N, C-alpha and C positions, 0 to 999 in steps of 0.2 A: 531510572526511568525502563531497563532495557528487561530488569528483573524482572520489576514490577509488571510488565509486561508479557512477560512468560505467566507468572506467576498466577494472572487473570487468566490467560490463554489456560493454560492448565485447569484450574478449574471450574471455565467455561466449557472443556471439552467431557471434563468427568462430568460434572451436572450434566452436561446437555445425552449422554451417550446413552435412557432411552432410546433416546429421539431417532440418535442415527441406527440405533441396533435394529427401531421398527422399519426407517427407510431400509435398509439393507435385506433384509427376512418380506416386507414386502410389497418390496419395488426393486430391487434389485441392487441399489444404488452406494452405491460410495465400497464395492462390495471387490470389484477390478482395481486390483491394486495399492491392497489394500500392504504394505509390507513397504511396498516402498513409499505411501507417504507416513508410515509411521520410521522412517528413513532408512531402509534395508537400502543399501545401492545391489542396483541386476551389473548381475554376472556380464551384461551385453556391455553396458558403457564399461570400463574398467581397461582398461587400453597401459597401465603403469605410466600414462604421461606418454608413451609412443608421440602424441599428433599434437599441435594445442587447436585449442578448444575452447567454442563461445558455445554459452549456452544461452540458451533465449526459452522466455518461457512465455504461453498463448495462451488460457483459463482454458476456451471452446475452442465451439466451433468457428464462429468467426471469426474469433484474432489466428489459430490459424492457418485460413485461409485467408487472412490481409498479409501474415508476414511472409505467406509462399513466395511470397518472388524476391523478398527481403532475402531470403534461405538462398533462393538460388542465387541472385544477386555477391552474396558475400561465397559461395563452394566455387565460382565462376573467381572468384578474385585471390579467393587465399588457399591452394586446390589439394597443398599439404594438410590441412586444416582438419577439421572437424568441427561442425552443427549440432547440438543434442536439442534437443527439445522438449519441452515438461511442459504436462499441462493439467488441471485441475478434474474435469468430467469427460465424462466416458463416451461421449464420442466428437469430444475434444482429438480426445487420445487413439478415431480410431480411425478417422480423417487424418492424422499426424503422419501414423503410421503407413498409409495408404500412397502419406505427399514425399512423407524426410528420411521412410521406414523402420521398421521395427529397434532394429539397431541402436536408434540415432535418436528412440523417445523411449519415456518416463514420465509415468504420476507423481508433480510436485510432491514434493516433502510440507507436513505439517510444519508453521511457522516455531517451532520449538526448534532454541538449541544444537541438539543432540544430533535432529532431523534434519535441518539445515544444515550442520558442519560436515554432518559423513558426505554431502554432496561436493561439498564445496572441497573435500579433503583428495576424493576420489573424482574429481572433473578437471583439478585445478583452473581453472576456466579463467581465459587471459581478458574474456567480457562475457559480460552478464546485462543482459538486453529483457528489458521489461514489454512486455503489452499496451498500454492501455491505458490503466489506472492502481496498478496494483503494484501498492505501496507498504511491503510487509516489512515491518519494523527490523525482528531479528534475522531474517536475510540480508537487508539492504546493507546494517549495522556488522554482520563479518563478512561481511562480501569488500568493506570499506577498511577493518581492520586487517584483513589479508590480502589486502593490495591489489584487489578485484577493480576494475571499473564499471561504471555502471550506466545506460543511460536505457530509456524508460519511451521507447516508440510508440507513435499514431497516441500521444498520450492526451486524452481530454476528459475533461468535469460536469460528469449531467446531472443538469438540474434540480435530480433527485438529489445526488451525492455530494454536493456542493453546499450545502447547510449544515450536512453533517460533518464533513471537511473542515468548516470553517466553527463549529460546537471541537471541535479538537485538536486547532492550528496553532498552540501553545505546547502541543506537543507533538505535534507532527511535526514542526518546521527544524528539529534536528537530524527526525528521519528525513528527511528531503534532504538537507544536506550530503547527507550518503549517497549521493545520484552527482552523475559527473555531467547527463546534459540531459533535456526532456527535450522533446521533441513532438511540438502539438500541435492539433490535425485540423485546428483553423486559429486564428487573431483575438477570437474569443476564450476556447480552452486556453490557450497559452497567458493571458488578463485571469485566469482562474487558478493558474498555477501556481502560480508568485501569491496570489492573493491568496492561498490553502498554508501558503507559507514553503514556496520552492524560491532560493537567492538569483532573482530573477537574471543576473547576467546568464545561469544556463537555460536558462529557456529560449525557444528558439517555434521557431512556426516552421514546420518540418510538411508538412498537409497530410493527406488521410489515406491509406493504404489500400484502404479497401478500396478503390478506386483503379486498384490492378492488379484485381485479380483476377490470378487467368482463368479464361473460358474451361467447365469440366473437358478431360478427355474422353471418346467416344468408352464407352461399355457393352457388353453385348445385349446389358437390358433395353441399356437405352437404342441399338439397332431394332431388336422389338417390338418394342414399344413404336416407334416412329412404323414398323411397316403393317405393325398392326391395323394404327391409324388407316393408313390408307386402305389398307383389306378391310377393314369394316365401312368406313364413311363415317366417322365420328367425329361429329361439331355442333360447332365449336368448341373447344377445348378453354377452358378458363383451372388456371394454376390456384391453386389460394394459396400459399408457403407459412410455415411457423406458425400458424392459430394453436389460439393459447382457450384454454376453456372458457364454456359461454359461446365464443366463435364459432363455432361450427354448427350449432341450431340456428343459427341466423344467418348463414352462410347457405345451409338446407335450407332454410326457408324464401331466403331470396334464389335459388337455382330451380326451385318448383315455378315463380313467375317467370324463370326463364324459361323453362322448360313448351312454357304453351304458347310462345312465338317461335321454340327452338327445339323441335321436343326429341331431339341426338345429340342434344350439347351435350355435353359431359365437364365435370370436377375434377379434380384431380387433388386434393384433399389432403393435404402433409402438416397434420400436426407437430408442434417443434419438442417436444420432450417423449424419449418415445414408455414414459412411465402409463403416459394417456393414450397407448393408441388401444387398449383391448375396450378402456373408457367408447373412443370415438368407436372401436367399431358396433358395441351394445350400444349409442348411440342410435349406429345405422341401421339395423334388424326392426327398427321401429320407427323407420322409415316410411316403407312403405318406396323404396328406391329404390332400383339396380343398385348393383355396388358390388366391386372383390376389391380383396386387401394386397399389393404387391405382395408380401411372403407366400402366401397357394397358387399368384398366377405366373405362366408357364406359356401363355404365351396364347390362352383363348380371346376367344370373344371382349372384348372391351364394351365397357357395361353403359352404350349409347342411351340415351337420359335418364346416367344416374351418374356418380362415385367411385373415382377407384382413389384407393385409401392410398398415399404411402409411409407405409409404416416399416420403413429402414432409412437409414444415417447415411448419408451424402448424397445420395443420388438428386434429391429435390436439383437443384443448382444445373442441372444438365436434364431435365425437364421441363423450366420455362421455356426450353426453342419455340417446342412442340404450343406452346401457347397463343389464342387470339388477346384473349387479358387473363393480368397477373392480379393478385391479390396479394399484399403484403398484413402478417396476423402480428397479431401480437397489438393493433391500433386504434380498435372496436370493443376494447374492453383496456379499462385506465396500465396500462402493463408498460406504455412505450416507445410500441412499437420495433420492427423490424428491418434488419436490412433491407434498400429495396434492389443495390446497383444486380445482386445474381439478375433479378428479371432483366434488371436494364442497361446489362451488357449484350444483351441479343432483340436491345428497340422493341423492349414493348412500351404495351400503354398502361401503365399503374395508377391499383388504386390503392389509396390505403384509410382505415379511419383516422377520428381529431388527436390522439393519443401517441403523439409520434415526440415526442422529447427525448427517446432515450439517442435520437439521430437530427438532434437539430440542423445541425449544417449542414449534416448531406438532403434533408428533404424540402429545408432552404433554397437552397441551387434548384432541384429539382423545380418548386412551385415557381423559384424565381424565369425559369427559360418552360413555364407550359406543357413539364415534361409527364407528369405527374393528376391524377385527380381525389380529394380527401373529399371524404365523403361520410356521412351522417350513416347510423344505423337505419334509419326510413330513406336514405337518399339512395342510397346501396345499389339497391334495386333495378330502383329507374335509370342510374346514370351506368348501370351493364348495358340495360337495351338499351338506351344511346345510343352506347356507344359500340355496341357491335349489330345497332342498324344503321350504320357510316362508319363504312374502309376505309374512310379519305380521310376522315379526324385520328384514326385510328389510327394506320398510317402515320400521320402528320409527330402525333406526341410521339411513337417510337421511332421516330428518327430523333424528335428534340431528347428524348434519353438516352440516346446512340452521343447525339451532339454532346452531351451532356457530361461523358462518360470519357468521351475525347479528348477535350477541352478538359481539365484535371488531372492530365501524366504528368508525371514526374514525382514526388512522394518518393517513390522506391528510393532511386535516383538521388535524392538532400538524404534520403536517410541514413541510407549505407558508404554516404558523402561522411557524416557527421560520423559516424560508430568509427571509421578508417580512423578519424582524426584522435579517436581513443585509444588504437593500440601501440607500439612501440614504430620511433619513424623510419623504423629499416624494414616494418613489415609493409605499413600504409607506401613508401616508396615504394617499393618493389612489385606492388599490385597495380601500382600506377604504369610502371614502366609498358 
């Protein structure tokens, strides 16, 4: 089975080479770390096996943030150990290097035998930890063959992925047997993980690590932005985060309606993908609104009655603290939504569109607590205006959001405790001492 998988994956990569080249040339995607993706282990990772190592894979920015407290806790409990983190996306790589240090971060190799073996042999991990739903057959098989225990943390199966997994359950089942423990985000995720082929006795509910992401540390840009808001008397501030194609035009139309009542309102607009920064800038050029790019801003006057485009990586979470309202994108278009927790940690009233299935459990918790509003395209502007005109209602929603965050704690401790059980008994005992 693994040979057939490797042949098919190799063939798929070969046939799709023109597409990958176009993505590299036009958008600069996948170019960074290409040698690492192809199995070349960077020198910064090689320490000759001096320190025992834990390898954690977090695909993108959201997963990196989710595992950050877990990494910190592991480092605190195992001071003589090394924790290395791999990512797939460039945004995840940048954030991981900021959080964990460049020497401990690398690009995830292609799931081909020779590439995976190169990293397993160089790192010789005592534990392999995969975040969310990374069931890579070759990696899991090779880790099992080398006697490396494997855990999948913050595990989930989205509505969109479930039918595909079930279609290949027969082939997925032996892959899942290579995992020692699955720590699901929720009871529903645990049920789905078993349904797609995981041994039931290896599945437990660990909780959602994303509820415990540390607020971002202060930075010079954040201080400058805060000072500019006070100096320029800009407001109210609406932060529209992680927006996708099609949403920016809707949000600009919404802002036009808001400006009739609040002429100094400003929208911080943060496109989800860096390759779309130029397209969003092009849209704003034709909008007749004042606007400013973060990449060209040096502390000058903010665009009151306009848009501040956050064309940067890793700064969105720190700007939510200045918002009067937050809208979380990927939800007005059928893409499944994005994480609302970065806004909720600051006690903000939050709006999302109707498409939030990728975060169904998180959204469900907030909706039951009346801590966010779900809006349609036609109700986005009226809801914004209603909340901007009612300070008490905004504050109440914000307090509820913060309360939800506080009541969902504990996932990190449960996850780390389960991971420690996979390490040699003497190591686990020392960490508890």
